[in-house]
PDB file of N, H, CA, C and O in Angstrom:
ATOM      1  N   UNK A   1     -34.050 -75.530  87.412  1.00  0.00           N
ATOM      2  CA  UNK A   1     -33.425 -75.771  86.589  1.00  0.00           C
ATOM      3  C   UNK A   1     -31.936 -74.486  86.164  1.00  0.00           C
ATOM      4  O   UNK A   1     -32.001 -73.280  85.926  1.00  0.00           O
ATOM      5  N   UNK A   2     -30.859 -75.328  86.216  1.00  0.00           N
ATOM      6  H   UNK A   2     -30.807 -76.308  86.409  1.00  0.00           H
ATOM      7  CA  UNK A   2     -29.657 -74.503  86.266  1.00  0.00           C
ATOM      8  C   UNK A   2     -29.523 -74.279  84.530  1.00  0.00           C
ATOM      9  O   UNK A   2     -29.860 -75.022  83.607  1.00  0.00           O
ATOM     10  N   UNK A   3     -29.036 -73.251  84.535  1.00  0.00           N
ATOM     11  H   UNK A   3     -28.763 -72.648  85.285  1.00  0.00           H
ATOM     12  CA  UNK A   3     -28.146 -72.623  83.289  1.00  0.00           C
ATOM     13  C   UNK A   3     -27.139 -73.274  82.816  1.00  0.00           C
ATOM     14  O   UNK A   3     -26.319 -73.567  83.686  1.00  0.00           O
ATOM     15  N   UNK A   4     -26.896 -73.598  81.818  1.00  0.00           N
ATOM     16  H   UNK A   4     -27.562 -73.360  81.111  1.00  0.00           H
ATOM     17  CA  UNK A   4     -25.572 -73.954  81.302  1.00  0.00           C
ATOM     18  C   UNK A   4     -25.051 -73.256  80.202  1.00  0.00           C
ATOM     19  O   UNK A   4     -25.821 -73.195  79.244  1.00  0.00           O
ATOM     20  N   UNK A   5     -23.902 -72.685  80.064  1.00  0.00           N
ATOM     21  H   UNK A   5     -23.276 -72.734  80.842  1.00  0.00           H
ATOM     22  CA  UNK A   5     -23.402 -71.831  79.166  1.00  0.00           C
ATOM     23  C   UNK A   5     -22.245 -72.581  77.992  1.00  0.00           C
ATOM     24  O   UNK A   5     -21.415 -73.361  78.460  1.00  0.00           O
ATOM     25  N   UNK A   6     -22.245 -72.368  76.840  1.00  0.00           N
ATOM     26  H   UNK A   6     -22.919 -71.735  76.460  1.00  0.00           H
ATOM     27  CA  UNK A   6     -21.195 -72.858  76.046  1.00  0.00           C
ATOM     28  C   UNK A   6     -20.409 -72.188  75.635  1.00  0.00           C
ATOM     29  O   UNK A   6     -20.711 -71.062  75.240  1.00  0.00           O
ATOM     30  N   UNK A   7     -18.914 -72.732  75.579  1.00  0.00           N
ATOM     31  H   UNK A   7     -18.668 -73.647  75.900  1.00  0.00           H
ATOM     32  CA  UNK A   7     -18.003 -71.476  74.681  1.00  0.00           C
ATOM     33  C   UNK A   7     -18.349 -71.495  73.452  1.00  0.00           C
ATOM     34  O   UNK A   7     -18.486 -72.496  72.749  1.00  0.00           O
ATOM     35  N   UNK A   8     -18.493 -70.459  73.175  1.00  0.00           N
ATOM     36  H   UNK A   8     -18.382 -69.645  73.746  1.00  0.00           H
ATOM     37  CA  UNK A   8     -18.324 -70.071  71.557  1.00  0.00           C
ATOM     38  C   UNK A   8     -17.220 -69.947  70.909  1.00  0.00           C
ATOM     39  O   UNK A   8     -16.528 -69.045  71.380  1.00  0.00           O
ATOM     40  N   UNK A   9     -16.743 -70.497  69.988  1.00  0.00           N
ATOM     41  H   UNK A   9     -17.304 -71.231  69.605  1.00  0.00           H
ATOM     42  CA  UNK A   9     -15.500 -70.466  69.092  1.00  0.00           C
ATOM     43  C   UNK A   9     -15.354 -69.050  68.929  1.00  0.00           C
ATOM     44  O   UNK A   9     -16.362 -68.397  68.658  1.00  0.00           O
ATOM     45  N   UNK A  10     -14.244 -68.480  69.055  1.00  0.00           N
ATOM     46  H   UNK A  10     -13.426 -69.011  69.275  1.00  0.00           H
ATOM     47  CA  UNK A  10     -13.749 -67.055  68.897  1.00  0.00           C
ATOM     48  C   UNK A  10     -14.090 -66.562  67.149  1.00  0.00           C
ATOM     49  O   UNK A  10     -13.477 -67.218  66.307  1.00  0.00           O
ATOM     50  N   UNK A  11     -14.911 -65.591  66.700  1.00  0.00           N
ATOM     51  H   UNK A  11     -15.408 -65.057  67.383  1.00  0.00           H
ATOM     52  CA  UNK A  11     -14.942 -65.329  65.428  1.00  0.00           C
ATOM     53  C   UNK A  11     -13.579 -64.725  65.025  1.00  0.00           C
ATOM     54  O   UNK A  11     -13.154 -63.778  65.688  1.00  0.00           O
ATOM     55  N   UNK A  12     -13.065 -65.070  64.276  1.00  0.00           N
ATOM     56  H   UNK A  12     -13.410 -65.838  63.738  1.00  0.00           H
ATOM     57  CA  UNK A  12     -11.873 -64.312  63.270  1.00  0.00           C
ATOM     58  C   UNK A  12     -12.256 -63.186  62.292  1.00  0.00           C
ATOM     59  O   UNK A  12     -13.057 -63.417  61.386  1.00  0.00           O
ATOM     60  N   UNK A  13     -11.788 -62.166  62.430  1.00  0.00           N
ATOM     61  H   UNK A  13     -11.138 -61.978  63.166  1.00  0.00           H
ATOM     62  CA  UNK A  13     -12.160 -60.870  61.540  1.00  0.00           C
ATOM     63  C   UNK A  13     -12.117 -61.293  59.899  1.00  0.00           C
ATOM     64  O   UNK A  13     -11.063 -61.870  59.629  1.00  0.00           O
ATOM     65  N   UNK A  14     -12.790 -61.174  59.050  1.00  0.00           N
ATOM     66  H   UNK A  14     -13.646 -60.706  59.270  1.00  0.00           H
ATOM     67  CA  UNK A  14     -12.660 -61.078  57.792  1.00  0.00           C
ATOM     68  C   UNK A  14     -12.222 -59.928  57.453  1.00  0.00           C
ATOM     69  O   UNK A  14     -12.828 -58.859  57.526  1.00  0.00           O
ATOM     70  N   UNK A  15     -10.703 -60.205  56.911  1.00  0.00           N
ATOM     71  H   UNK A  15     -10.211 -61.073  56.852  1.00  0.00           H
ATOM     72  CA  UNK A  15     -10.157 -58.410  56.717  1.00  0.00           C
ATOM     73  C   UNK A  15      -9.637 -58.869  55.199  1.00  0.00           C
ATOM     74  O   UNK A  15      -9.424 -57.920  54.445  1.00  0.00           O
ATOM     75  N   UNK A  16      -9.393 -60.280  54.623  1.00  0.00           N
ATOM     76  H   UNK A  16      -9.566 -61.051  55.236  1.00  0.00           H
ATOM     77  CA  UNK A  16      -8.834 -60.544  53.612  1.00  0.00           C
ATOM     78  C   UNK A  16      -9.398 -61.930  53.042  1.00  0.00           C
ATOM     79  O   UNK A  16     -10.427 -62.537  53.341  1.00  0.00           O
ATOM     80  N   UNK A  17      -8.201 -62.286  51.956  1.00  0.00           N
ATOM     81  H   UNK A  17      -7.365 -61.793  51.714  1.00  0.00           H
ATOM     82  CA  UNK A  17      -8.495 -63.639  51.411  1.00  0.00           C
ATOM     83  C   UNK A  17      -7.022 -64.257  51.347  1.00  0.00           C
ATOM     84  O   UNK A  17      -6.096 -63.467  51.163  1.00  0.00           O
ATOM     85  N   UNK A  18      -6.689 -65.908  51.517  1.00  0.00           N
ATOM     86  H   UNK A  18      -7.441 -66.549  51.667  1.00  0.00           H
ATOM     87  CA  UNK A  18      -5.774 -66.155  51.468  1.00  0.00           C
ATOM     88  C   UNK A  18      -5.810 -67.229  49.607  1.00  0.00           C
ATOM     89  O   UNK A  18      -6.785 -67.690  49.013  1.00  0.00           O
ATOM     90  N   UNK A  19      -4.576 -67.256  49.297  1.00  0.00           N
ATOM     91  H   UNK A  19      -3.784 -66.882  49.780  1.00  0.00           H
ATOM     92  CA  UNK A  19      -4.800 -68.029  47.953  1.00  0.00           C
ATOM     93  C   UNK A  19      -3.574 -68.690  48.507  1.00  0.00           C
ATOM     94  O   UNK A  19      -2.836 -68.226  49.376  1.00  0.00           O
ATOM     95  N   UNK A  20      -3.410 -70.298  47.636  1.00  0.00           N
ATOM     96  H   UNK A  20      -4.010 -70.675  46.930  1.00  0.00           H
ATOM     97  CA  UNK A  20      -2.652 -70.889  47.713  1.00  0.00           C
ATOM     98  C   UNK A  20      -1.893 -70.786  46.170  1.00  0.00           C
ATOM     99  O   UNK A  20      -2.495 -71.178  45.170  1.00  0.00           O
ATOM    100  N   UNK A  21      -0.936 -70.392  46.114  1.00  0.00           N
ATOM    101  H   UNK A  21      -0.446 -70.073  46.925  1.00  0.00           H
ATOM    102  CA  UNK A  21       0.292 -70.656  45.159  1.00  0.00           C
ATOM    103  C   UNK A  21       0.554 -71.762  44.517  1.00  0.00           C
ATOM    104  O   UNK A  21       0.336 -72.836  45.078  1.00  0.00           O
ATOM    105  N   UNK A  22       1.093 -71.713  43.165  1.00  0.00           N
ATOM    106  H   UNK A  22       1.271 -70.840  42.710  1.00  0.00           H
ATOM    107  CA  UNK A  22       1.799 -72.880  42.601  1.00  0.00           C
ATOM    108  C   UNK A  22       2.832 -73.488  43.330  1.00  0.00           C
ATOM    109  O   UNK A  22       2.880 -74.718  43.336  1.00  0.00           O
ATOM    110  N   UNK A  23       3.774 -72.749  44.026  1.00  0.00           N
ATOM    111  H   UNK A  23       3.735 -71.750  44.021  1.00  0.00           H
ATOM    112  CA  UNK A  23       5.027 -72.838  45.015  1.00  0.00           C
ATOM    113  C   UNK A  23       4.546 -73.608  46.230  1.00  0.00           C
ATOM    114  O   UNK A  23       5.315 -74.155  47.020  1.00  0.00           O
ATOM    115  N   UNK A  24       3.074 -73.617  46.340  1.00  0.00           N
ATOM    116  H   UNK A  24       2.449 -73.173  45.698  1.00  0.00           H
ATOM    117  CA  UNK A  24       2.640 -74.522  47.667  1.00  0.00           C
ATOM    118  C   UNK A  24       2.618 -73.509  48.711  1.00  0.00           C
ATOM    119  O   UNK A  24       1.941 -73.782  49.702  1.00  0.00           O
ATOM    120  N   UNK A  25       3.218 -72.413  48.683  1.00  0.00           N
ATOM    121  H   UNK A  25       3.768 -72.192  47.878  1.00  0.00           H
ATOM    122  CA  UNK A  25       3.099 -71.082  49.493  1.00  0.00           C
ATOM    123  C   UNK A  25       1.780 -70.227  49.746  1.00  0.00           C
ATOM    124  O   UNK A  25       0.969 -70.370  48.831  1.00  0.00           O
ATOM    125  N   UNK A  26       1.499 -69.646  50.437  1.00  0.00           N
ATOM    126  H   UNK A  26       2.158 -69.529  51.181  1.00  0.00           H
ATOM    127  CA  UNK A  26       0.139 -68.806  50.501  1.00  0.00           C
ATOM    128  C   UNK A  26       0.576 -67.531  50.491  1.00  0.00           C
ATOM    129  O   UNK A  26       1.653 -67.178  50.971  1.00  0.00           O
ATOM    130  N   UNK A  27      -0.394 -66.654  49.842  1.00  0.00           N
ATOM    131  H   UNK A  27      -1.269 -66.941  49.452  1.00  0.00           H
ATOM    132  CA  UNK A  27      -0.179 -65.366  49.731  1.00  0.00           C
ATOM    133  C   UNK A  27      -1.734 -64.693  50.487  1.00  0.00           C
ATOM    134  O   UNK A  27      -2.851 -65.109  50.180  1.00  0.00           O
ATOM    135  N   UNK A  28      -1.518 -63.791  51.322  1.00  0.00           N
ATOM    136  H   UNK A  28      -0.611 -63.453  51.571  1.00  0.00           H
ATOM    137  CA  UNK A  28      -2.576 -62.810  51.706  1.00  0.00           C
ATOM    138  C   UNK A  28      -2.979 -61.705  50.965  1.00  0.00           C
ATOM    139  O   UNK A  28      -2.213 -60.888  50.454  1.00  0.00           O
ATOM    140  N   UNK A  29      -4.263 -61.691  50.911  1.00  0.00           N
ATOM    141  H   UNK A  29      -4.885 -62.355  51.326  1.00  0.00           H
ATOM    142  CA  UNK A  29      -4.572 -60.518  49.877  1.00  0.00           C
ATOM    143  C   UNK A  29      -6.001 -59.751  50.506  1.00  0.00           C
ATOM    144  O   UNK A  29      -6.951 -60.478  50.798  1.00  0.00           O
ATOM    145  N   UNK A  30      -6.091 -58.462  50.674  1.00  0.00           N
ATOM    146  H   UNK A  30      -5.319 -57.871  50.437  1.00  0.00           H
ATOM    147  CA  UNK A  30      -7.035 -57.667  51.129  1.00  0.00           C
ATOM    148  C   UNK A  30      -7.344 -56.555  50.158  1.00  0.00           C
ATOM    149  O   UNK A  30      -6.621 -56.265  49.204  1.00  0.00           O
ATOM    150  N   UNK A  31      -8.635 -55.872  50.521  1.00  0.00           N
ATOM    151  H   UNK A  31      -9.222 -56.107  51.296  1.00  0.00           H
ATOM    152  CA  UNK A  31      -9.390 -54.871  50.083  1.00  0.00           C
ATOM    153  C   UNK A  31      -8.965 -53.766  50.542  1.00  0.00           C
ATOM    154  O   UNK A  31      -8.879 -53.696  51.768  1.00  0.00           O
ATOM    155  N   UNK A  32      -8.614 -52.704  49.821  1.00  0.00           N
ATOM    156  H   UNK A  32      -8.684 -52.761  48.825  1.00  0.00           H
ATOM    157  CA  UNK A  32      -8.101 -51.154  50.688  1.00  0.00           C
ATOM    158  C   UNK A  32      -9.566 -50.424  50.692  1.00  0.00           C
ATOM    159  O   UNK A  32     -10.642 -50.877  50.302  1.00  0.00           O
ATOM    160  N   UNK A  33      -9.351 -49.530  51.089  1.00  0.00           N
ATOM    161  H   UNK A  33      -8.477 -49.162  51.405  1.00  0.00           H
ATOM    162  CA  UNK A  33     -10.186 -48.464  51.338  1.00  0.00           C
ATOM    163  C   UNK A  33     -10.939 -47.810  50.217  1.00  0.00           C
ATOM    164  O   UNK A  33     -12.082 -47.357  50.273  1.00  0.00           O
ATOM    165  N   UNK A  34      -9.982 -47.834  49.014  1.00  0.00           N
ATOM    166  H   UNK A  34      -9.053 -48.202  48.969  1.00  0.00           H
ATOM    167  CA  UNK A  34     -10.066 -47.615  47.718  1.00  0.00           C
ATOM    168  C   UNK A  34     -10.795 -48.174  47.094  1.00  0.00           C
ATOM    169  O   UNK A  34     -11.264 -47.649  46.085  1.00  0.00           O
ATOM    170  N   UNK A  35     -11.259 -49.878  47.619  1.00  0.00           N
ATOM    171  H   UNK A  35     -10.878 -50.304  48.439  1.00  0.00           H
ATOM    172  CA  UNK A  35     -11.927 -50.888  46.861  1.00  0.00           C
ATOM    173  C   UNK A  35     -10.754 -51.917  45.971  1.00  0.00           C
ATOM    174  O   UNK A  35     -10.988 -53.005  45.445  1.00  0.00           O
ATOM    175  N   UNK A  36      -9.799 -51.364  46.004  1.00  0.00           N
ATOM    176  H   UNK A  36      -9.609 -50.480  46.432  1.00  0.00           H
ATOM    177  CA  UNK A  36      -8.733 -52.407  45.144  1.00  0.00           C
ATOM    178  C   UNK A  36      -8.115 -53.380  46.052  1.00  0.00           C
ATOM    179  O   UNK A  36      -7.885 -53.383  47.261  1.00  0.00           O
ATOM    180  N   UNK A  37      -7.902 -54.278  45.003  1.00  0.00           N
ATOM    181  H   UNK A  37      -8.090 -54.275  44.021  1.00  0.00           H
ATOM    182  CA  UNK A  37      -6.955 -55.333  46.012  1.00  0.00           C
ATOM    183  C   UNK A  37      -5.799 -55.332  46.154  1.00  0.00           C
ATOM    184  O   UNK A  37      -5.207 -54.858  45.184  1.00  0.00           O
ATOM    185  N   UNK A  38      -5.049 -55.730  47.126  1.00  0.00           N
ATOM    186  H   UNK A  38      -5.529 -56.115  47.914  1.00  0.00           H
ATOM    187  CA  UNK A  38      -3.709 -55.457  47.393  1.00  0.00           C
ATOM    188  C   UNK A  38      -3.443 -56.798  47.825  1.00  0.00           C
ATOM    189  O   UNK A  38      -4.332 -57.570  48.184  1.00  0.00           O
ATOM    190  N   UNK A  39      -1.790 -57.174  47.782  1.00  0.00           N
ATOM    191  H   UNK A  39      -1.068 -56.546  47.490  1.00  0.00           H
ATOM    192  CA  UNK A  39      -1.402 -58.419  48.013  1.00  0.00           C
ATOM    193  C   UNK A  39      -0.280 -57.791  49.222  1.00  0.00           C
ATOM    194  O   UNK A  39       0.293 -56.703  49.273  1.00  0.00           O
ATOM    195  N   UNK A  40      -0.251 -58.838  50.038  1.00  0.00           N
ATOM    196  H   UNK A  40      -0.716 -59.722  49.996  1.00  0.00           H
ATOM    197  CA  UNK A  40       0.619 -58.537  51.177  1.00  0.00           C
ATOM    198  C   UNK A  40       2.012 -58.148  50.529  1.00  0.00           C
ATOM    199  O   UNK A  40       2.301 -58.693  49.463  1.00  0.00           O
ATOM    200  N   UNK A  41       2.919 -57.218  51.114  1.00  0.00           N
ATOM    201  H   UNK A  41       2.683 -56.776  51.979  1.00  0.00           H
ATOM    202  CA  UNK A  41       4.130 -57.249  50.614  1.00  0.00           C
ATOM    203  C   UNK A  41       5.041 -56.770  51.904  1.00  0.00           C
ATOM    204  O   UNK A  41       4.549 -56.337  52.945  1.00  0.00           O
ATOM    205  N   UNK A  42       6.462 -56.922  51.656  1.00  0.00           N
ATOM    206  H   UNK A  42       6.863 -57.274  50.810  1.00  0.00           H
ATOM    207  CA  UNK A  42       7.531 -56.320  52.861  1.00  0.00           C
ATOM    208  C   UNK A  42       7.636 -54.856  52.717  1.00  0.00           C
ATOM    209  O   UNK A  42       7.049 -54.227  51.836  1.00  0.00           O
ATOM    210  N   UNK A  43       8.251 -54.437  53.434  1.00  0.00           N
ATOM    211  H   UNK A  43       8.727 -54.948  54.149  1.00  0.00           H
ATOM    212  CA  UNK A  43       8.196 -52.915  53.769  1.00  0.00           C
ATOM    213  C   UNK A  43       9.278 -52.496  52.640  1.00  0.00           C
ATOM    214  O   UNK A  43       9.353 -51.279  52.468  1.00  0.00           O
ATOM    215  N   UNK A  44      10.201 -53.361  51.774  1.00  0.00           N
ATOM    216  H   UNK A  44      10.140 -54.349  51.913  1.00  0.00           H
ATOM    217  CA  UNK A  44      11.081 -53.166  50.473  1.00  0.00           C
ATOM    218  C   UNK A  44      10.074 -53.188  49.369  1.00  0.00           C
ATOM    219  O   UNK A  44      10.498 -52.844  48.266  1.00  0.00           O
ATOM    220  N   UNK A  45       8.735 -53.552  49.471  1.00  0.00           N
ATOM    221  H   UNK A  45       8.390 -53.832  50.368  1.00  0.00           H
ATOM    222  CA  UNK A  45       7.802 -53.604  48.375  1.00  0.00           C
ATOM    223  C   UNK A  45       8.153 -54.961  47.507  1.00  0.00           C
ATOM    224  O   UNK A  45       8.105 -55.006  46.278  1.00  0.00           O
ATOM    225  N   UNK A  46       8.541 -56.134  48.428  1.00  0.00           N
ATOM    226  H   UNK A  46       8.580 -56.097  49.426  1.00  0.00           H
ATOM    227  CA  UNK A  46       8.196 -57.492  47.725  1.00  0.00           C
ATOM    228  C   UNK A  46       7.619 -58.240  48.204  1.00  0.00           C
ATOM    229  O   UNK A  46       7.406 -58.178  49.415  1.00  0.00           O
ATOM    230  N   UNK A  47       6.982 -59.571  47.177  1.00  0.00           N
ATOM    231  H   UNK A  47       7.155 -59.622  46.193  1.00  0.00           H
ATOM    232  CA  UNK A  47       5.916 -60.013  47.765  1.00  0.00           C
ATOM    233  C   UNK A  47       6.184 -60.991  48.940  1.00  0.00           C
ATOM    234  O   UNK A  47       7.233 -61.583  49.193  1.00  0.00           O
ATOM    235  N   UNK A  48       4.833 -61.031  49.693  1.00  0.00           N
ATOM    236  H   UNK A  48       3.981 -60.549  49.488  1.00  0.00           H
ATOM    237  CA  UNK A  48       4.985 -61.624  50.978  1.00  0.00           C
ATOM    238  C   UNK A  48       4.139 -62.701  51.145  1.00  0.00           C
ATOM    239  O   UNK A  48       2.927 -62.591  51.332  1.00  0.00           O
ATOM    240  N   UNK A  49       4.925 -64.039  51.064  1.00  0.00           N
ATOM    241  H   UNK A  49       5.909 -64.128  50.912  1.00  0.00           H
ATOM    242  CA  UNK A  49       4.260 -65.314  50.871  1.00  0.00           C
ATOM    243  C   UNK A  49       4.587 -65.847  52.362  1.00  0.00           C
ATOM    244  O   UNK A  49       5.387 -65.273  53.101  1.00  0.00           O
ATOM    245  N   UNK A  50       3.736 -67.235  52.783  1.00  0.00           N
ATOM    246  H   UNK A  50       3.086 -67.701  52.183  1.00  0.00           H
ATOM    247  CA  UNK A  50       4.241 -67.877  53.830  1.00  0.00           C
ATOM    248  C   UNK A  50       3.950 -69.266  53.696  1.00  0.00           C
ATOM    249  O   UNK A  50       3.151 -69.738  52.888  1.00  0.00           O
ATOM    250  N   UNK A  51       4.626 -69.893  54.514  1.00  0.00           N
ATOM    251  H   UNK A  51       5.276 -69.509  55.170  1.00  0.00           H
ATOM    252  CA  UNK A  51       4.678 -71.722  54.487  1.00  0.00           C
ATOM    253  C   UNK A  51       3.598 -72.194  54.853  1.00  0.00           C
ATOM    254  O   UNK A  51       3.235 -73.193  54.232  1.00  0.00           O
ATOM    255  N   UNK A  52       2.721 -71.702  55.929  1.00  0.00           N
ATOM    256  H   UNK A  52       3.016 -70.890  56.434  1.00  0.00           H
ATOM    257  CA  UNK A  52       1.717 -72.088  56.058  1.00  0.00           C
ATOM    258  C   UNK A  52       0.422 -71.121  56.499  1.00  0.00           C
ATOM    259  O   UNK A  52       0.646 -70.005  56.966  1.00  0.00           O
ATOM    260  N   UNK A  53      -0.883 -71.592  56.332  1.00  0.00           N
ATOM    261  H   UNK A  53      -1.065 -72.499  55.953  1.00  0.00           H
ATOM    262  CA  UNK A  53      -1.780 -70.980  56.219  1.00  0.00           C
ATOM    263  C   UNK A  53      -2.000 -70.561  57.195  1.00  0.00           C
ATOM    264  O   UNK A  53      -2.975 -69.824  57.344  1.00  0.00           O
TER     265      UNK A  53
END
């Protein structure tokens, strides 16, 4: 009997959470090493949102 291998879907690393804003855009949030939740921000400290998930 031969062995068959099945491809496993790649696991995504769970580093944070996404939430859909009332504007229909997405915001990424993550927990820092100090156990506080942070929102993704640009280099000039503006909120970073995304059109697609």
